[in-house]
C-alpha positions in Angstrom: 104.0 86.1 91.9 103.5 85.3 95.6 106.2 85.5 98.3 105.6 84.4 101.8 107.7 84.3 104.9 106.5 83.0 108.3 108.5 83.2 111.5 107.1 80.6 114.0 109.1 82.0 116.9 107.8 85.6 116.6 104.4 84.9 115.1 105.1 87.3 112.2 104.1 86.5 108.6 104.9 88.5 105.5 103.0 88.1 102.2 103.8 89.9 99.0 101.6 89.6 95.9 102.7 91.1 92.6 101.7 91.0 89.0 104.1 90.7 86.0 103.8 92.6 82.8 101.1 95.0 81.6 97.8 95.1 83.4 94.5 96.5 82.0 92.5 99.0 83.9 90.0 97.1 86.1 86.4 97.2 84.7 84.6 95.9 87.8 85.0 95.7 91.5 85.8 92.6 93.5 87.7 91.0 96.3 91.5 91.6 96.0 92.7 89.2 98.7 91.2 86.8 101.3 93.4 85.5 104.1 92.4 82.4 106.1 94.1 80.9 109.1 93.3 78.5 111.9 93.7 78.8 115.7 96.1 76.2 117.1 94.4 73.5 119.2 95.1 74.4 122.8 95.2 78.2 122.2 94.4 80.2 125.3 90.8 81.3 125.7 90.1 85.0 125.2 90.6 87.7 122.7 93.7 87.8 120.5 94.6 90.5 118.1 96.2 90.3 114.6 98.0 93.5 113.6 98.5 94.5 110.0 101.8 96.4 110.1 101.8 97.7 106.5 99.6 97.5 103.4 100.7 99.1 100.1 98.5 99.1 97.0 99.3 100.2 93.5 97.1 100.8 90.5 97.5 99.4 87.0 100.3 101.9 86.3 102.2 100.8 89.4 101.5 104.1 91.1 100.9 103.9 94.9 97.3 104.3 96.0 97.3 107.0 98.7 95.6 106.9 102.1 95.4 103.1 102.5 94.1 102.6 106.1 94.9 99.4 108.0 93.0 98.1 111.1 93.8 95.4 113.6 91.7 92.2 113.7 90.4 90.7 116.9 89.6 87.0 117.4 87.7 85.5 120.3 88.9 82.0 121.2 86.3 80.1 123.2 
């Protein structure tokens, strides 16, 4: 299940991904999520940051994974 909410006025976006039902213990590593977006044509030149306000991860038993660190992203529009 995927839920998204985008506020064009504030520039905020919320994405929630969840699974339904039983989930087996993962047996291999891989990419969990890839986000892609485009810079609007006419965006001002310079560095722009994207801030990740919160990221919660759970394991196959739905227990929260502790110590998840989030970092800001920086884009350079030329």
